[in-house]
N, C-alpha and C positions, 0 to 999 in steps of 0.2 A: 504494500499500499504506499502511495506517495502522499506527501503533505503539502499544503499551500497555506500561506497566511491569510487571515480574515481581516480585511481593512476596517470594516464597520459592521456592527450588528446592533439592531434596535428591536426591542420587543415591547409592545404596548400591553396594558392590562386587558384590553379587549381581544387580544390575540393576533395583532398585525405584526408580522416579522419581516424585517428588511435586512438583507445581507449584501455587502459590497466586497468584491474580492478581485484579485488579478489572476490570470492564467498565463503560463509560458506559451510561447509560439503564437499567441493571439488567434485562436481558432474562431471561426464564425459563430455568432451567438446562437443560430438555429441548430448548431451541432452540439450544443451544451445543455445538459439537464441537471437539475438539482434533485437528488433522490432522498426521501425519508423512508427508512425501512426498518422493520422489526425482523431480525434474522431468525430463521428456524433453529431449533436446538441442534448443536453440533456443527453449524456453519460458522466458521471463524471470520470470514471476510465476505463482503458483498461483491458480486461481479454480475455482469449481465446474465440473466437466467438463473441466478442463485436462488436457493430455496428460502422463501421469506414467509412470515406469518401474514404480513400486510405491508403494502408499499404505496407511496404517493410520488408522482413525478411532477416537476414544476418547470415551466419555461423560464429561460434566462434571457435578459435583455442586455444589449451592449451599453457600457457606461459612457461617461463623457470623455474618457481618455482611451487611447489604444491599449488593449489588453485588460481593460476594466469591465466588470460584469456586475449586474444588479438583478436580484430576484426578490419579489414581494409575495408573501404568503399570508393568507387569512385562515388561521387555524379553525375559526368558528364555522367555516364553510365545509369542513370535511369531517368524515368519520374517523375516529382514532381507536386504536387497540391499547388497552391498558399495558403499560410497560415502557421499556427503553427503546427510543427511536434513534438510530444512527443516521448521520447526515453525510451524503456523498456528492461529489461533483463528477458527473459522467460525461466524457467527451467521446463522440463517435464521428471521426472525420478521416476520410481517405483510407478506409480499412484499418485505421489505427484507433483502438479503443483504450482509453485511459481512465482511471478512477483515482480521485483525490479525496482526502479528508482535510478539514480545517484545523490547523494547529494554532493554539492560543499563545500569545506572547505573555511575558511575565506581567506586564501592565494590565492586559485583558483579564488574566486570571485573578489578579487582585480586585479588579472591578467586579468580576463575577461573584467572588466570595463576599464582597462588601455590600452588595446591593440586592434588593429583592426585585428580581425580574421574573414575574410569574403571571401568566395569562389565565384569567378566570373564564371558563367556557360554559357552554350549555350543559344541563344535567348535573350541575354542581361539581364540575371537574376542573382540574388545573393542568397547565402544561408549562414546564420551565426548563431552561438550559442547565446542563452540568458538564463536567469534563470527565472523559474516560480515563483509564489508567495511562493511556498514551497522550493525555492532555489534548485530545481532540474534542470537537464540539458534538454533543448529543443532546437529546431532549427526553424528558420523562413525562408521561401522561398518566394521570391517576385521578381517583375520586378526591374531592376536597375534604381535608380533615379539620378537626376542631383547632389544631395548632397552627393552621394557616392564617389565623387572625393576626392583624397588625399588633395586637396587644403583646403577643409572645415575641414578636420580632423586636419590639421596643425594649422588652425586658432583656433580651439577649444583647442588644446594643448597650444598654445601661450597665450590665454586668461586665461587658468588655471594657468599658470606660473606667469603671471602678477598679478592676484588676490592674489596669495600666497605671492608675494613680497610686495604688498601694501595693505594687508588685513585690517589693522587698518584704513587706509584712507577710503576705500570703505565701511567698516562697519559703520563708523560714518555718512555716507550719508543717511542711512536707506532707501534704494532704494525700490520703489514699481514698479512692472512690470504688465502691463495690456495687455490682449490679447484675441483673439477669435479663432475660429476653424482653426487649422493648421497655424495660423498666416497669413491667406490669406484673412481675411475679416475685415471690419470695419462698421458693420451694426446691431450689436446685443448689448446685455447689456454691454459688455466690452467697446465698443466704446462710448456709451452714458454716461457711468460712467466717462470715461477718458475726454470726452468733457465737462462734468459738472465741473470736477476738474480744467481743463485748464481755464474755464471761471469764476469760482467763488472763487478759492483759492488764497492766497497771492503768490507773486512771489517766496518766500522762499519755500513754500509748493509745488508749481508746479514744482520746479526745480528737485525734487527727484522722480517724477512720469513719467513713460515712457510707450509708447504703441509700441508693436512689430507687424510689418506687412511686408509681402513680397512686395518689390517695384513694382513687375510685376502685383500685384493685381489690379483689376478694382476699388477697394475702396481706393487705395493709395492716390488719390487726396483729399479725405475727411480729411485725417490726415496730409497731407504734410504741411499745414500752421502752424502746431505746431512745426516745425523746429527740434531742438535738442532733443525735448521730444519724437521724433519718432525714433525708432530703426529699421533699415532694417534687416529683417529676415536673419539669418546666417552671418551677418556682425561680425567683431571683437567686436564691442560695444555690439551687441546682446548677444554673448557668455559671454563677461565679466560681463555685468550688470545682466544677469540671474544668473551667479554663485555667484555674490555679493548681490543679492536681499535679502531684509528683508522679503518681503511679495509679493505673487502672487495674482492678482485679475483678474479673468477671467470667461467667460461663458462656458468654457470647462475644462476638466481635465488638470493638469499641463504638461502632456506628449505632449500636442499640442505646447508647447513652444520650442521643440527641434526637430531635424530631425526625421521624422516618421519612427520608427523601424530601427535604424542604429547603427553603431559602429564607434568609441569608445563611451563611455557613461559617460564622465566626467560631462557634464552638467546635464544629466538625474539623475545621482547619487546624485548631489547636490540638484536638484529640489525636489527630494523625501523628503528631510529633511526641506524644506522651508515652512514657514507658508503660508496657502492658504485660501483665501476668495472666495468661489464659488458663482458666481452671477447667475448661471443656464442659460439655454437658452429656458426654457419653464416651465410650471407649472407641478409639479410632482403629479400624482394622481394614475393611474391604472397600469403604466408600471413598471415592476420589474427590477430595476437597482441597488438594494442595494448591489449585489455582487461586482459591480465595484465602486459605489459611496458611499457605506455605511461606517460607522465609522471604520469598520474592513475589508473593501473591498480592491480592488486593488488600487484605487485612492481616499483615504479619504481626507477630507478637515478639516481645523480647524474651519471654519465657513461656514454654509450652508444657504444661503439666501432663504427665501420663500415669497410667495405673500399673504398668509392669515393664520389665525389661524388653519383652517382645513388642509391646506398643512403642517403646522408646526406639527400637530398631526401625519400626515402620516410619516414624516421624523423622528420624535422622537420615534414612535412606531415600525417602520419597518426598519429604517436605523441605529439605534443604537446611535444617537446623543442626547445629553442632551439639554434641552430647552434653556439654556444660550448661546448655540452655534448655534441656529437656529433662527436668528432674522427675524421678520416679517417686511419687508421693501418694498416689491413690486419689480417689475422688472424695471430696469433703462430705458429701451427702451419705456416703456409705456408713459413716459413724452413727447415723440415725436409723439405720435399717433394723426392722423388727420382723420376726417370723410370725405372721398372722394367718398362715395357711390353715385350711380346714380340709383334711383328707376326705371327709364325708361329703363335702360340697365344694370342690375345687373351683378356683377362678382362673381363667386364662386371659392374659392381657395381650391384645393385638395393637401394636403401635406402628402403623405405616409411616415410613420415613418421608422426608421432604424431597420434592423435586422442584428446583429453582424455576424451570421453564413453565411450571403450572401455577406459580404464585399469583399471576394476574389473569388467570383464565376466567372467562365468563362461564356461566352454567352450561351453555350450549357447547362451548369448546371443550370443557372438562368431560362431558358425557361422551365425546368422541375419542377419548384417549385410551390407550392400552391400560394405563394406570387404573382408570375408573372401571373399565370392563373386567380386569382381573380381580379386583377387590369386590366388585358388585357380584360377580359370579360366585366368589367364595362365600360371601355373607348370605347369599340367597340359595345356597346349595342345600337341598333337603338332607343329604348325607351328613353335613355338618350339624344340622339341627338334630338329627337322630342320634348322632354321636354324643352331643352335649346332653341330651335327655337321658341317654343310657348311663352316663356317668354322673348325673345330677350336677353337671358343671355349668358355669356361667361364663360367657365370652364378653369381655369388656373391650370396646374399641375406642382408642384414644388417638385422635388425629393430631398432626403437627399443628402448632399454633398458627402458622401461616396458611393453613388449609381450612381453618374453622369456618370461613365464609362459604365453604363448599360441603360442609358436613350434612346439610339437609338432603344432598343428592346421594350420599354414600351410606348414611346410617339412618334407618327408619325404625 
């Protein structure tokens, strides 16, 4: 893939996008297209005829100077698929096909991180720009969330300003932030690590360790007794202490500590540079997640906790970490395990794992997948029902949190 600089980009709240850019060799404008595409799973790069979930093509006009091009897009006039949209410039001239992506300059990246550039579209949806791992332009389309309110954006800006004014004071505190998935739970390794710290460390050590959780969470009562050591998700203290943190300790990637895919990104930008101790939320063995969690992946950690020497071998050989940063310590939540089994009425727990390419699926799209067909056939199999009845057993199905919006289709 080749890259070109983006001279100008403007996005209005109503969804009008203007891009101005230059191209080498000055091809005719009618041979140039701008492509917005959601790639199919397993397709690494877009090219003519590539497998895509959805795609839009836009005409490009010649600019005022030679080699300059302009494209205007009205997001509100089109249908969009939930998820990430990559942006490409496609040139088809004289049997020579070229594909480019827009590379952001340092100044443009700072502007993107510092400003809310988010289009509010029909159906209570939003679309906004972000940078890929290669620092190229892409867009995210999703339903509008409660944290898209300007009120939270103002709090984030205020927390950033306060930290800059009193940076020395906050840095001396050496703050640790503990968290779990989307800061909405207190039941995994993050919570049990935090609980152990609160019950075993000295008051001086406890003072600098905080757990972040949404106060509307069903698990909030579990951490409420720890008072000021609990930070309410998206409160001013949450933003401030995350920006000031020395280390993050969690069972998820650090992106779960901030609003899920939103703008502006002051907190996200700071979290990327903060030391991270990854507690995991399961034992890593067969699932390929090195692209995201690996040492050179999207969300690398400084320390990657594992449960055994065998798991340590998996992480060092396939995720790119050295042994010194992959301690064998076990999972914190195992300390709280209790045997509550009942041999006369056994319970079987079925927990289908996550598939990233299904996270933004509509009901109709999900019903067409092999994932749905396989589990639906299993759960509706008369032989399974007969087997459970014969053994007086109960089957509990627990979907991944990012699939809960689809549970009405799979579990009846």
